[in-house]
Each structure stands twice: as C-alpha cells, then as structure tokens.
KOLTIMI-428263 format. One record per residue (C-alpha): residue in three letters; x, y, z. Coordinates in Angstrom, 3 decimals. Example, Ala and Ser with C-alpha at 12.3 -4.5 7.8 and 13.67 -1.06 7.14 Angstrom:
BEGIN
  residuo        px        py        pz
      ALA    12.300    -4.500     7.800
      SER    13.670    -1.060     7.140
# end
This chain:
BEGIN
  residuo        px        py        pz
      MET   -29.966    27.822    55.929
      PRO   -31.182    24.818    57.983
      GLU   -28.882    23.418    60.662
      ALA   -27.047    20.263    59.598
      ALA   -28.268    17.049    61.215
      ARG   -26.187    15.821    64.127
      THR   -24.201    12.668    63.390
      TYR   -23.795     9.571    65.569
      GLN   -21.422     6.648    65.883
      LEU   -22.189     3.373    67.695
      ARG   -19.478     1.161    69.171
      THR   -20.819    -2.266    70.136
      PHE   -19.114    -4.801    72.392
      GLY   -20.230    -8.241    73.561
      CYS   -22.994   -10.603    72.604
      GLN   -25.756   -10.855    70.016
      MET   -28.251    -9.238    72.384
      ASN   -26.032    -6.145    72.436
      VAL   -25.945    -6.175    68.635
      HIS   -29.735    -6.345    68.661
      ASP   -29.914    -3.447    71.158
      SER   -27.521    -1.383    69.050
      GLU   -29.750    -1.740    66.015
      ARG   -32.535    -0.273    68.140
      MET   -30.319     2.559    69.398
      ALA   -29.494     3.403    65.780
      GLY   -33.195     3.376    64.893
      LEU   -34.069     5.620    67.832
      LEU   -31.344     8.130    66.987
      GLU   -32.339     8.282    63.333
      GLN   -35.995     8.694    64.274
      ALA   -34.857    11.642    66.403
      GLY   -33.127    13.236    63.402
      TYR   -29.533    12.038    63.831
      VAL   -27.560    10.754    60.835
      ARG   -25.033     7.964    61.045
      ALA   -21.433     9.147    60.654
      GLN   -19.517     7.695    57.745
      PRO   -17.703     4.418    58.577
      GLY   -14.181     5.144    59.764
      ALA   -14.874     8.838    60.359
      ASP   -13.165    10.307    63.417
      GLU   -15.726    13.054    63.852
      ALA   -19.242    12.386    65.158
      ASP   -21.472    14.648    67.215
      VAL   -22.585    11.735    69.404
      VAL   -20.571     8.608    70.228
      VAL   -22.502     5.795    71.926
      PHE   -20.776     2.857    73.620
      ASN   -22.919    -0.254    74.029
      THR   -20.867    -2.113    76.612
      CYS   -20.305    -5.655    77.823
      ALA   -19.481    -6.502    81.456
      VAL   -18.577   -10.157    81.279
      ARG   -14.821    -9.945    80.855
      GLU   -12.371    -9.113    83.600
      ASN   -10.913    -6.139    81.719
      ALA   -14.190    -4.818    80.284
      ASP   -14.023    -1.643    82.379
      ASN   -10.379    -0.989    81.441
      ARG   -11.326    -1.303    77.795
      LEU   -14.187     1.162    78.195
      TYR   -12.188     3.760    80.130
      GLY    -9.337     3.444    77.649
      ASN   -11.753     4.266    74.827
      LEU   -13.312     7.105    76.809
      GLY    -9.873     8.504    77.585
      GLN    -9.033     8.621    73.887
      LEU   -12.198    10.647    73.248
      ALA   -11.630    13.181    76.047
      PRO    -9.331    15.561    74.111
      ARG   -11.518    15.309    71.019
      LYS   -14.582    16.240    73.061
      ALA   -12.738    19.158    74.719
      ALA   -11.894    20.510    71.266
      ARG   -15.444    20.091    69.929
      PRO   -18.121    22.010    71.822
      GLY   -21.429    20.201    71.574
      MET   -19.983    16.716    71.132
      GLN   -21.669    14.141    73.398
      ILE   -20.666    10.717    74.704
      ALA   -23.167     8.126    75.940
      VAL   -22.473     4.806    77.661
      GLY   -25.103     2.064    77.719
      GLY   -25.280    -1.703    78.024
      CYS   -24.286    -4.141    80.734
      LEU   -21.289    -2.273    82.146
      ALA   -23.422     0.862    82.452
      GLN   -26.096    -1.152    84.270
      LYS   -23.443    -2.473    86.661
      ASP   -21.255     0.598    87.295
      ARG   -23.795     3.447    87.036
      GLU   -22.429     6.613    88.681
      THR   -18.902     5.166    88.706
      ILE   -18.622     5.882    84.981
      VAL   -19.278     9.601    85.366
      ARG   -16.948     9.755    88.366
      ARG   -14.089     8.131    86.462
      ALA   -14.881     9.853    83.154
      PRO   -16.641    13.144    83.979
      TRP   -16.750    14.111    80.288
      VAL   -19.416    11.443    79.662
      ASP   -22.857    13.024    79.050
      VAL   -25.283    10.100    79.368
      VAL   -25.265     6.748    81.180
      PHE   -28.210     4.412    80.537
      GLY   -28.765     0.728    81.248
      THR   -30.017    -2.441    79.625
      HIS   -33.632    -1.837    80.637
      ASN   -34.158     1.674    79.232
      VAL   -32.589     1.719    75.769
      GLY   -35.580     3.700    74.509
      ARG   -34.597     6.710    76.659
      LEU   -31.336     7.422    74.793
      PRO   -32.496    10.362    72.585
      VAL   -34.320    12.038    75.500
      LEU   -31.312    11.731    77.785
      LEU   -28.985    13.161    75.138
      GLU   -31.254    16.161    74.637
      ARG   -31.632    16.696    78.380
      ALA   -27.856    16.557    78.880
      ARG   -27.384    19.084    76.083
      ILE   -29.927    21.524    77.538
      GLN   -28.972    21.146    81.201
      ARG   -25.254    20.835    80.463
      GLU   -24.752    18.105    83.015
      ALA   -24.457    14.351    82.913
      GLN   -27.666    12.326    82.882
      VAL   -27.510     8.937    84.631
      GLU   -30.701     6.911    84.328
      ILE   -30.668     3.203    85.134
      ALA   -33.978     1.351    85.248
      GLU   -34.216    -1.671    87.548
      SER   -36.634    -3.582    85.339
      LEU   -37.432    -3.765    81.648
      GLN   -39.463    -0.793    80.426
      GLU   -40.172    -2.058    76.899
      PHE   -38.904    -4.886    74.711
      PRO   -36.079    -3.679    72.455
      SER   -37.831    -5.276    69.476
      THR   -40.727    -2.851    69.855
      LEU   -38.413     0.140    69.325
      PRO   -37.503     1.675    65.958
      THR   -34.622    -0.114    64.280
      ARG   -31.940     0.518    61.722
      ARG   -30.762    -2.851    60.386
      GLU   -27.676    -3.116    58.241
      SER   -28.882    -6.272    56.512
      ALA   -31.772    -6.177    54.064
      TYR   -32.136    -9.959    54.086
      ALA   -31.407   -11.224    57.644
      ALA   -32.687   -10.004    61.005
      TRP   -32.607   -10.735    64.728
      VAL   -35.932   -11.149    66.528
      ALA   -35.793   -11.126    70.333
      ILE   -38.279   -13.541    71.888
      SER   -37.226   -12.925    75.493
      VAL   -34.814   -10.909    77.598
      GLY   -33.148   -11.822    80.866
      CYS   -32.279   -15.210    82.325
      ASN   -33.501   -17.342    85.241
      ASN   -30.310   -19.407    85.549
      THR   -27.658   -18.828    88.221
      CYS   -24.439   -19.962    86.526
      THR   -21.553   -19.019    88.810
      PHE   -19.445   -17.540    85.979
      CYS   -22.198   -15.332    84.556
      ILE   -23.318   -11.851    85.536
      VAL   -26.095   -11.582    82.949
      PRO   -29.068   -12.242    85.283
      ALA   -27.911    -9.408    87.553
      LEU   -27.723    -6.998    84.607
      ARG   -30.521    -8.173    82.300
      GLY   -32.894    -9.341    85.037
      LYS   -35.169   -12.353    85.214
      GLU   -36.482   -13.820    81.993
      LYS   -39.380   -11.940    80.459
      ASP   -41.070   -13.419    77.406
      ARG   -42.745   -11.638    74.534
      ARG   -46.200   -12.743    73.521
      PRO   -46.102   -15.222    70.604
      GLY   -48.456   -13.047    68.562
      ASP   -46.123   -10.046    68.911
      ILE   -43.123   -12.112    67.817
      LEU   -44.909   -13.503    64.774
      ALA   -46.231   -10.059    63.853
      GLU   -42.628    -8.763    63.841
      VAL   -41.464   -11.747    61.773
      GLU   -44.239   -11.182    59.239
      ALA   -43.434    -7.468    59.034
      LEU   -39.761    -8.236    58.419
      VAL   -40.625   -10.743    55.693
      ALA   -42.867    -8.136    54.071
      GLU   -39.799    -5.856    53.915
      GLY   -37.805    -8.538    52.099
      VAL   -36.125   -10.397    54.968
      THR   -35.797   -14.136    54.238
      GLU   -33.735   -15.249    57.270
      ILE   -34.486   -14.545    60.915
      THR   -32.642   -15.580    64.065
      LEU   -34.747   -15.946    67.199
      LEU   -32.755   -14.436    70.028
      GLY   -32.747   -14.780    73.796
      GLN   -30.409   -15.411    76.710
      ASN   -31.988   -18.890    76.880
      VAL   -34.342   -19.290    73.932
      ASN   -35.671   -22.743    74.720
      ALA   -36.798   -21.640    78.187
      TYR   -39.239   -19.435    76.277
      GLY   -42.711   -19.977    77.709
      SER   -41.730   -20.189    81.389
      ASP   -42.861   -16.591    81.847
      ILE   -46.198   -17.205    80.082
      GLY   -46.893   -20.647    81.508
      ASP   -46.364   -22.834    78.445
      ARG   -43.373   -25.184    78.499
      GLN   -43.850   -26.090    74.825
      ALA   -44.089   -22.493    73.666
      PHE   -40.703   -22.546    71.921
      SER   -41.438   -25.601    69.785
      LYS   -44.837   -24.084    68.931
      LEU   -43.083   -20.853    67.938
      LEU   -40.694   -22.718    65.623
      ARG   -43.621   -24.476    63.951
      ALA   -45.503   -21.173    63.622
      CYS   -42.475   -19.651    61.877
      GLY   -42.772   -22.507    59.406
      GLU   -46.175   -21.165    58.382
      VAL   -44.895   -17.668    57.490
      GLU   -44.948   -17.446    53.711
      GLY   -41.698   -16.088    52.272
      LEU   -39.608   -16.901    55.362
      GLU   -36.924   -19.249    54.028
      ARG   -34.520   -19.670    56.952
      VAL   -35.109   -19.741    60.707
      ARG   -32.288   -20.006    63.223
      PHE   -32.128   -19.510    67.001
      THR   -29.532   -18.818    69.667
      SER   -28.753   -19.832    72.322
      PRO   -30.521   -22.752    73.972
      HIS   -29.625   -24.245    77.361
      PRO   -29.178   -28.044    77.604
      ARG   -31.342   -28.108    80.731
      ASP   -34.403   -26.907    78.835
      PHE   -33.767   -28.657    75.536
      THR   -36.686   -31.051    75.071
      ASP   -37.709   -33.670    72.525
      ASP   -40.544   -31.509    71.213
      VAL   -37.982   -28.869    70.150
      ILE   -35.996   -31.515    68.259
      GLU   -39.214   -32.709    66.596
      ALA   -40.120   -29.127    65.642
      MET   -36.653   -28.561    64.154
      ALA   -36.802   -31.787    62.154
      GLY   -40.389   -31.287    61.025
      THR   -40.315   -27.613    60.041
      PRO   -38.635   -27.200    56.642
      ASN   -37.478   -23.607    57.090
      VAL   -35.839   -24.277    60.478
      MET   -32.229   -24.755    59.480
      PRO   -30.192   -27.906    60.288
      GLN   -27.981   -26.050    62.724
      LEU   -27.786   -26.029    66.514
      HIS   -25.634   -23.962    68.845
      MET   -25.601   -25.893    72.142
      PRO   -23.266   -24.482    74.842
      LEU   -21.316   -27.150    76.733
      GLN   -19.003   -24.991    78.928
      SER   -17.355   -28.099    80.441
      GLY   -17.459   -31.848    79.972
      SER   -16.759   -32.559    83.629
      ASP   -19.754   -33.300    85.864
      ARG   -17.839   -31.925    88.844
      VAL   -17.065   -28.640    87.090
      LEU   -20.612   -28.386    85.720
      ARG   -21.869   -28.711    89.287
      ALA   -19.517   -25.922    90.415
      MET   -20.736   -23.816    87.504
      ARG   -24.352   -24.502    88.566
      ARG   -25.066   -25.919    85.144
      SER   -28.099   -28.133    85.680
      TYR   -27.124   -30.963    83.310
      ARG   -24.318   -33.499    83.205
      GLN   -22.161   -35.023    80.490
      GLU   -24.500   -37.957    79.856
      ARG   -27.516   -35.657    79.446
      TYR   -25.587   -33.375    77.072
      LEU   -24.339   -36.188    74.836
      GLY   -27.844   -37.692    74.880
      ILE   -29.232   -34.473    73.379
      ILE   -26.557   -34.469    70.669
      GLU   -27.365   -38.098    69.839
      LYS   -31.104   -37.347    69.538
      VAL   -30.482   -34.309    67.333
      ARG   -28.235   -36.287    64.994
      ALA   -30.776   -39.114    64.802
      ALA   -33.552   -36.671    63.827
      ILE   -31.409   -34.321    61.692
      PRO   -28.411   -36.314    60.398
      ASP   -26.793   -33.387    58.566
      ALA   -27.121   -30.891    61.430
      ALA   -24.059   -28.760    62.146
      ILE   -23.693   -28.504    65.920
      THR   -21.569   -25.769    67.506
      THR   -20.796   -24.992    71.119
      ASP   -19.110   -22.806    73.765
      ILE   -16.432   -24.116    76.126
      ILE   -14.686   -22.477    79.072
      VAL   -11.177   -23.702    79.907
      GLY    -9.653   -23.267    83.369
      PHE   -12.747   -22.748    85.517
      PRO   -11.711   -22.579    89.216
      GLY   -10.864   -26.027    90.525
      GLU   -10.584   -27.619    87.072
      THR    -8.133   -30.547    87.224
      GLU    -6.370   -32.335    84.404
      GLU    -8.946   -35.107    84.764
      ASP   -11.796   -32.577    84.473
      PHE   -10.220   -31.106    81.358
      GLY    -9.849   -34.613    79.950
      GLN   -13.616   -35.036    80.278
      THR   -14.115   -31.894    78.185
      LEU   -11.828   -33.310    75.490
      HIS   -13.836   -36.551    75.632
      VAL   -17.119   -34.719    74.947
      VAL   -15.512   -32.772    72.089
      ARG   -14.378   -36.045    70.504
      GLU   -17.796   -37.657    70.976
      ALA   -19.918   -34.677    69.871
      ARG   -17.765   -33.774    66.854
      PHE   -18.748   -30.118    66.819
      ALA   -18.612   -28.266    63.524
      GLN   -17.113   -25.312    65.425
      ALA   -16.506   -24.325    69.041
      PHE   -16.154   -20.917    70.645
      THR   -13.446   -21.577    73.220
      PHE   -12.643   -19.232    76.098
      GLN   -10.034   -19.050    78.797
      TYR   -11.800   -18.474    82.095
      SER   -11.467   -14.920    83.349
      LYS   -12.821   -13.538    86.593
      ARG   -15.923   -11.389    86.346
      PRO   -16.397    -9.080    89.317
      GLY   -19.788    -9.730    90.878
      THR   -19.936   -13.443    90.013
      PRO   -19.617   -16.277    92.577
      ALA   -16.821   -17.924    90.580
      ALA   -14.580   -14.871    90.966
      GLY   -14.126   -15.651    94.672
      MET   -13.809   -19.429    94.398
      ASP   -10.749   -21.295    95.622
      GLY    -8.623   -23.200    93.147
      GLN    -8.064   -20.490    90.551
      VAL    -6.069   -22.251    87.821
      PRO    -2.643   -20.751    86.964
      LYS    -2.577   -18.783    83.741
      GLU     0.098   -20.948    82.121
      THR    -1.952   -24.098    82.821
      VAL    -5.076   -22.524    81.350
      GLN    -3.141   -21.428    78.264
      ALA    -1.694   -24.903    77.702
      ARG    -5.104   -26.572    78.039
      TYR    -6.678   -23.973    75.787
      GLU    -4.137   -24.663    73.047
      ARG    -4.748   -28.429    73.302
      LEU    -8.508   -27.903    73.050
      VAL    -8.202   -25.575    70.074
      ALA    -5.899   -28.021    68.283
      LEU    -8.349   -30.898    68.815
      GLN   -11.342   -28.853    67.694
      GLU    -9.487   -27.586    64.604
      GLU    -8.785   -31.205    63.656
      ILE   -12.448   -32.157    64.116
      SER   -13.782   -29.049    62.342
      TRP   -11.566   -29.770    59.360
      ALA   -12.598   -33.428    59.242
      GLU   -16.295   -32.517    59.499
      ASN   -15.910   -29.917    56.763
      LYS   -14.154   -32.424    54.500
      ARG   -17.316   -34.523    54.701
      GLN   -19.100   -31.666    52.909
      VAL   -16.941   -31.989    49.771
      GLY   -19.080   -33.113    46.849
      ARG   -22.322   -31.865    48.353
      VAL   -24.536   -29.434    46.472
      VAL   -25.813   -26.656    48.731
      ASP   -27.913   -23.514    48.466
      VAL   -25.895   -20.524    49.666
      LEU   -27.622   -17.375    50.888
      VAL   -25.304   -14.759    49.430
      ALA   -24.015   -12.407    52.102
      GLU   -22.483    -8.964    52.272
      GLY   -19.147    -8.611    54.048
      GLU   -18.630   -12.298    54.912
      GLY   -15.631   -12.844    52.630
      ARG   -12.828   -10.409    53.371
      LYS   -10.787   -11.566    50.347
      ASP   -13.680   -11.804    47.886
      GLU   -12.545    -8.908    45.713
      ALA    -9.023   -10.280    45.372
      THR   -10.162   -13.859    44.734
      ARG   -13.110   -12.988    42.463
      ARG   -15.429   -14.913    44.745
      LEU   -18.682   -14.352    46.575
      SER   -19.527   -15.663    50.034
      GLY   -22.527   -16.740    52.018
      ARG   -24.008   -19.315    54.368
      ALA   -25.181   -22.831    53.627
      PRO   -28.380   -23.999    55.363
      ASP   -26.273   -25.459    58.204
      ASN   -24.614   -22.014    58.571
      ARG   -21.219   -23.108    57.275
      LEU   -19.394   -20.298    55.497
      VAL   -19.009   -20.952    51.758
      HIS   -16.834   -19.004    49.320
      PHE   -17.756   -19.645    45.686
      THR   -16.647   -18.583    42.217
      ARG   -18.285   -15.356    41.107
      PRO   -20.603   -16.142    38.153
      GLU   -20.853   -13.985    35.049
      ARG   -24.424   -12.988    35.819
      SER   -25.248   -10.520    38.570
      VAL   -25.739   -11.975    42.058
      ARG   -26.937    -9.775    44.907
      PRO   -26.684   -10.230    48.671
      GLY   -29.900   -11.985    49.641
      ASP   -30.050   -14.068    46.458
      VAL   -29.461   -17.826    46.617
      ALA   -26.675   -19.560    44.663
      THR   -26.562   -23.340    44.194
      VAL   -22.971   -24.622    44.275
      GLU   -20.977   -27.834    44.700
      ILE   -18.419   -27.922    47.522
      THR   -14.953   -28.786    46.180
      TYR   -12.585   -27.988    49.079
      ALA   -12.734   -27.749    52.862
      ALA   -10.742   -25.752    55.409
      PRO   -11.388   -25.823    59.181
      HIS   -13.502   -22.636    59.138
      HIS   -14.866   -22.400    55.593
      LEU   -15.758   -24.297    52.438
      LEU   -14.895   -23.543    48.812
      ALA   -16.985   -24.114    45.668
      GLU   -14.439   -23.596    42.905
      GLY   -16.521   -24.843    39.989
      PRO   -19.168   -22.900    38.079
      VAL   -22.285   -21.892    39.956
      ARG   -25.054   -24.336    39.122
      ALA   -27.950   -21.916    39.523
      VAL   -28.810   -18.483    40.878
      ARG   -32.232   -17.747    42.306
      PRO   -33.083   -14.045    42.549
      THR   -35.102   -13.364    45.712
      ARG   -37.223   -10.694    47.320
      ALA   -34.326   -10.285    49.758
      GLY   -32.024    -9.457    46.849
      ASP   -34.627    -6.969    45.626
      ALA   -34.684    -5.409    49.112
      TRP   -30.883    -5.143    49.140
      GLU   -30.961    -3.509    45.706
      ARG   -33.568    -0.965    46.823
      ARG   -31.519    -0.132    49.902
      THR   -28.248     0.329    48.036
      ALA   -29.996     2.457    45.415
      ALA   -31.156     4.902    48.111
      PRO   -29.987     8.526    47.741
      ALA   -26.409     9.035    48.891
      GLY   -27.470    11.345    51.694
      LYS   -29.780     8.785    53.263
      PRO   -28.262     6.882    56.187
      ARG   -27.847     3.135    55.676
      GLY   -27.622     2.123    59.302
      VAL   -24.949     0.941    61.687
      MET   -22.637    -1.841    60.487
      LEU   -23.193    -4.595    62.993
      GLY   -22.896    -7.746    60.932
      LEU   -25.069   -10.818    60.564
      PRO   -25.787   -13.687    62.902
      THR   -22.823   -16.051    62.618
      VAL   -21.651   -19.238    64.229
      GLY   -18.255   -19.831    62.597
      ALA   -14.874   -18.606    63.761
      PRO   -15.427   -15.739    66.224
      ALA   -15.536   -12.341    64.597
      ALA   -13.323    -9.533    65.800
      ALA   -16.271    -7.390    66.824
      PRO   -18.678    -7.796    68.365
      GLU   -16.796   -10.564    70.119
      PRO   -18.607   -13.596    71.503
      ALA   -18.701   -13.196    75.262
      GLN   -18.695   -16.192    77.562
      GLY   -21.648   -16.119    79.915
      CYS   -23.439   -13.310    78.102
      HIS   -26.030   -14.931    75.871
      VAL   -23.691   -17.919    75.622
      HIS   -25.608   -20.480    77.667
# end
C-alpha cells in the first residue's frame, strides 16, 4: 500500500508580499508531493510560518506559536516545523536557539529552497538554517497554488531603495530588483489564459519600477501594456510611493480602461517635520498636489492611505497637520497604525518617544475623523450603478442575509441581494447602490444583470475538482477596505 502524502499547513503574517510568497511556498510543497491539510485541522506533517518582522512584538508572537506546537511535535515523530519570511531573515540562528524543535529556517531570498531543506532536515535529523543574502530567484517564477481562480498577485519587483526610519524592509528584502517587463506580461497572459480576470501588480514601491532597468517611465508603460492583454478586465497595483508618483502614471491610469479607478497612496504623516524625521522624501504640499491631479484626471477614483500616529517627536501641532491632510484628501479608507518600535530601525532609538496614552488618544481621534469621511464618501455612491466582481469569502454574513459580495471597480466592498439565477465567484453582477456604511455598500434591490465570465468558469472547474485534490492555501484576495484579521496590514512592510 503506498505511503500517504505528507500534509502541510501555512501560517502567514504581515504584508501582501508575504501572501504572495506563501502562495509560492504552497506551490513548491505541492509540486514536491505534499497535500494541504484541511482548514482548521490541528494535525499537519509540516507547519510553515511565513513571518513578519515589522512589529515590536513580532518575535513574541512567533515564539508563542512555536511554543504551542512543541508538545504536539514531541508526540508526533516525523512532524516538521519551518520558519521563513522577514523575521527568519533577521533572527537566523536565534530562532533555533530559542526554539530548538524547529527543523528549518529560511529567509526572504531563498523561498524556493523550502522543500529541499525540509527533506535534508528529515534525513540528517538536525535543523537546517539557510539564509541567502541576495535574491536567488523571483518568487513569481516559482510554482504557485492560488486560492482564487479569478484574481492574482503579480510581483513586478522585490526590495526597496528607500531608507524610511520606521521601516526594516530594505534590510530584510534588500535593494529593489525589477523583473523584466516581458516576463511580467508573460505571467499576466498565462494567468488570463487560466481564467484570471483581475491582477494586482505588487512591489514594495511599484512606481519606482524601472530604476533597476534604467527606465523611469517603465511603470506607466507596464500599465498601458496590461491594457492590451485581451481578457484582462481589472488591473490594480500596490503600493506606490509619493516621491516616485509621476504625471505619466496618472495619465496611464486615466487612459487605460482596465486600470481601475483606485489608488492606495501611503501618507504616513501630514507634518513636514515628521516626514523629514521619517526620511519620507515628499512634503504635505507635494502629497496633496498628487491627490488633486489624480482627482482631476479620474474624478471617481477611490483613494486610500496608510497613516502612522505617534512617531517619535510628534507634537499636537504635527498631529493636527495629519488631520488637515485627511480632511483635504477625503480618503475612502485609511489603514491607521499606532507607532511601535521595530528593533533594527533608526526610529527605535530616537528621542521623543510619545507616551502610549497620548498615542492612543490621537489614534482614536484620527479613526473617528476617517470613519466620518469614509461614511460620507460612501454615501455619495448611493444611486450609482456599478459592476461588482463577485468574490468568495468577502461577506462573512452572506449566508444569513441571503446576499453575495464583491468589489466595485474602485475596490469598494459591495453586498448585494442574491438573485434567483446562479452567480459564481468571478462573474460580474450589475447592481444599484441603495445604502452606505463606512466600510461597505449595499445593493438591496434586484440585480440588474449578471455576466458569466471565463473567471466564473475557472472557479467552477476548480470547485468541481475531485475531493482528494488540494485546493490551495486560503490566503484571501487583494483588498483595500477595513484591515482584515489575517494577514494583517503591516506598517512599513510594503506600506510605503
């Protein structure tokens, strides 16, 4: 009787780049013969942690999880634990010293080595620690196991050339390295051939794309080239940096029909003094100027952002400048963070650390203001007719409310009345918005039209696969709305 396939479980923390890497880890493991453990199952032969290092308590969180697994591993001969990602890149041998039951430690630059390292650890019966100092191969070139049949991430670059004082990403992901445009477009075309209709171009700083290959307009050219891919209906990207955001990118967004009217533009602070301390190479006037140009070219664009409250030295006046920008920019949503020290970053040792109670009070004021603006901006959507790309898993209450959920072109979350006819994830429903809440929209009337798509066909083929065939690791779709529970948005890591 043949030996049963070994099962794996992936636990992903942090930013979208980690989600992208985890899809590749899943693909590599399945190519090597592993089968994904059932969701919620306590037993897996291999547990892989894809870690994030940007929060102050990231290591405590990891070692707490590892500690919970120690007795399970002791009771199950042959079980293996692997730790990868940014914290592994940073801490290296420390992980095995603090958690000697870990079998494999690998970094951000050598994701492709995971199956080999697991096998070597199993044969040699000792921990394998392998951390590459530079990128060995782009994650996008590795096998993948995507959960979504209709939406996909496509990495256009890895690493970052900025030196923001709150961010440890450049130390862990390295300097920016760009993929060749032809390789990116070949991947996009291959995904579309599989049924994907929405792609999100991904990088630590997407609009700096081209600096590594000597073409400062490479990103706008890439957006326009995506517009020529037949069958690709929606193109998004995250995250740009205000420093590198140029008029040609705005023109490409406005002039390319399948580039969606949505922009995630990290602010971090509205104070010029704090931006200088953060080493953010733009100022309030420059930032608001970009927003004004985007709105002039794309009036219905939904603009979202990231903001850090309580950066060292932040005064009440500085915080007031952040509130001013929020009022002026009128963001559809904002990911707001209370500053937390990251070991290894310049900001961690700065004078003027703001007391916790002050940070909390400012944070609550910011959230209240943004909630008010988000709600007002969403109310402006009432009465509009929008095409919703039907999603899987976006509406947690859909079964109870007899609704379906998905994303409008501007990426707003829409819940709509379930029609009598069958609608599949990946199909497009045309609905009229009847109600607005701060973080979602409702379409309570009858669905005006349903357009079956190749993406819906792809979803149907996937769900009709034999029960024994693995369906991939549940990692979710690219989102911009209220932060999801996991993977959590991480300030400084891909949030630029």
